[in-house]
N, C-alpha and C positions, 0 to 999 in steps of 0.2 A: 372332783365332780367332772361329769361329763357335760359337754355343752347340749343345750336343749335344742339348737338348731340343727346340728348334725343328726340328732335322732329322728327329726321331722322330715329331714330331706330323704330319707330312706323310705318312706311311706308314700303310697300314691294318694293324689288329691281326690276328691270327689269329683272334679270335672273330668280327670283323666279316666276314671272309671264309667262315667257316663258316656262319654266318646267310645271307650272300648265296647260297651254294652250295645251301643247304638251301631257300631260296625258289624258287631256280631249278629245283630237282629236283621240287618239288611241283607248280609250273607246267606242267613238262615232262610229268609223270604225268597232270595234268588235260587237257593238250592232246592226248596220244595216245588218251585214252579217248573225247574228244569226236570226234576224227577216225575212229575205229573205228565209233562208234555212227552217226556220218554216212555211213560206207560201207556200213553194213548196212541202215540203214533203207530205201533205195530197193528193194533186192533183197526185204525183206519185205513192203513195200506191193504190189510187183508180183505177188508169189506170192498175197497175200491177194485182189488185184484178179482175178486168174487164176481162182481158185477161185469168186468170186462170179460172174464172166461164165460159167464152166462151169455152175453151179447155175441160173442164169437161163435158160441155151439148153436145160437139161434140162427146167426147169419149163414153158417156153413149149411144147415138144413134148407134154409130159404133159398141158398145159391143151387142146391141139388134139385129143388122142386122146379125154379125157373130153367135150369138147363135142359129139363125133359119136357117142359110146357108145350102143350099142343094149342092152347089158347090163354091168354093173359087178359084180364078185365079189371079195372079199378072202378067200382061204384062211387066210391069216395076217397079222400086221401088217406082214411085210416084202414082201409079194406082192400085185399089183393086177392082175386079169385084165379085160380089156376086149374087148367084141365090138361091131364097128361094120357088120356085114354082110359084111365081107369077111374076110380071114385074123385070127386071134385076136391079139392084143397084150398081152404080159405084161410088166408093171414088176416089178423085184425090187431091193431093197437087199440087197446081198451083205455077208458078214462083214467084207470087205477094204474097205469104206466107198466101195464102188462101185455107182452106181445104173445098172442095165441094163434096156434095152427090146429084148424079142424079138419078132419078127414070125414067124408061121408060115406058110411058102409051100409051095405045092402038096403040103399034108398033112404036111409035115416041120416038127416043132415047132423052134422056135429057130433057123430057118436064116438069119435076118438078126438079128444083134445089135449094139447100139450102148450102148456104157459111157461113163459119167462118172464120175470121181473127186469125191467130195464131201467137205466139211469137217465134215459132220454127218451124223447118223444120220436117215433117213427113215422114217416108219410111215405105213401106210395103213389107212383104214377107210371101208367104202361102206355107205350106207343109202339105199335108193330111188335118186333122180337124183343124189344128192350123195356126192362123195368127200371126206373130210376128210384132209388131208396135214400130218404133222406132223414138222417138222424139230426134231430135238434137238442143242444144242450148247452146251458149258459149262453143262450142267445147266439151261439155259432151253429152253422150247418155244415155237416160232413155227407158228401153224397157219394153214392156208389151206384154204377151200372151193372146190372145182371142181363144177360142175353140168354134167350132160349135158342138153343143149336137146332132144334126141330124147326121153329119158325123162321130161323136166319137161313136154313138150307131151302126154304120155299116150301115146308111140309104142309101149310096151311091151303095150297091151292087145291 
């Protein structure tokens, strides 16, 4: 007759099974969270990159407008008015975080409007041939100076 103790030693105890299942549950939770993070990361980075590209395009157009400006005026810190000998161009930072550029055509103000959604608030200030553009995001300010080459060369005399 076989010894009963030797047969019981080959089996798992309930405590060992519970510990194994607990470890399996912890690893499963960690694996699900890592998978979710990996799925969301490309979407967030694509949205962030898209915002940077939109701002870069808007800033490039603003730079071209200021470069050729014959007069620069800021009625308030959200608005920049540019005159380059042709139709007036007005840049405005809206309350909905959109940066807009409107061009008066045939005497109608704002006949041509282009908008960019921005992740940051933009403020303008003009002094002589220089426009100071301040981008505010997450309580950090980034500043850029744009200069009108026409005004810098004394074209306003």
